[in-house]
N, C-alpha and C positions, 0 to 999 in steps of 0.2 A: 504494500500500500504506500502510495506517495506521501511524503511528509507535507506536501503543499496543497492537499485537499483542504477545504474549509471545514474545520472542526467546530462543534458546538459543545459548550461546557456542560458536563453532566450534572452539575450542581445548580448553577444559576440560569442555565439555558441561553447564555449570551453567545453570540458569534464573534465576540471580541477576543479571539483566541489566536495564539501564534505558536509555532513550533519552538521547542527548546533545543538549542545547539550546545554541544559539549566540546571541550578541548581548549587549548590556549588560543584566544581570539586574535586573529590578525587584523589588519586594517579594514578589510571588507566586512568581516564579521562584526567588528565594532560599529561600523557605519550602519549595518542592517539593524543592530540592536538599538542604536540611537534613533533610527527612523521608526522603531516599533514593529519591525517586520519579523524579528526573532526575539527570543528571551535567552540570555546567556545562563547556562546551567552549571558552569564551573569546569575545571580541568579534569575532575575525576569521572572517567567514563566507565560506568558499571552497567551490567545487563538489566537491572531493575530500575534504572533512572527513568523519571517521567519524560514523556515525549511532548506534552502540550502544556501551555501556560495560559490561563484565563486572565486577561488584563482587567477584567471587571471585578472578580472576587478573589483572584490570586490563587485559585485552585490549580494544582498540577497533577497530571495523570498519564498513564500509558493507554494507548489505543485499545489494547486487548483487555484492560482492567480499569474501566472508567470510574468505578466507584471505590477503588482501593487507593486513591490519591492522597494528597496532602495540601494543606493551606500554608502559604508562606506569608508571614507578617511583614509589612512594609517598614514598620518602625525599627525592628531589629534584624530583619532578614532571616529569622529563625523559623523552623517548622513549628506549627501550632503547639504540639506537645512539649517542645523545647523552649518556648518563649519565656523570657524572664521579665517582660515589660509589665505584666499585669500586677 
């Protein structure tokens, strides 16, 4: 399945969704992230990394497991269960 098909967030049903790209970002990847075309997922490339990021509710998930995702808090950048902001 192509990463560039238009995904819909399984949580908030928004179509404000972008693919998550992993690895050390070069100039082109940084530009795409700044334009909001992709979300940078970090340098750690693992099999169970999320593939999609909802820009509306910040939910991240894999295509094959849409309801097993995670929420990333903007304030601290941590996964919901690891957040220390509250």
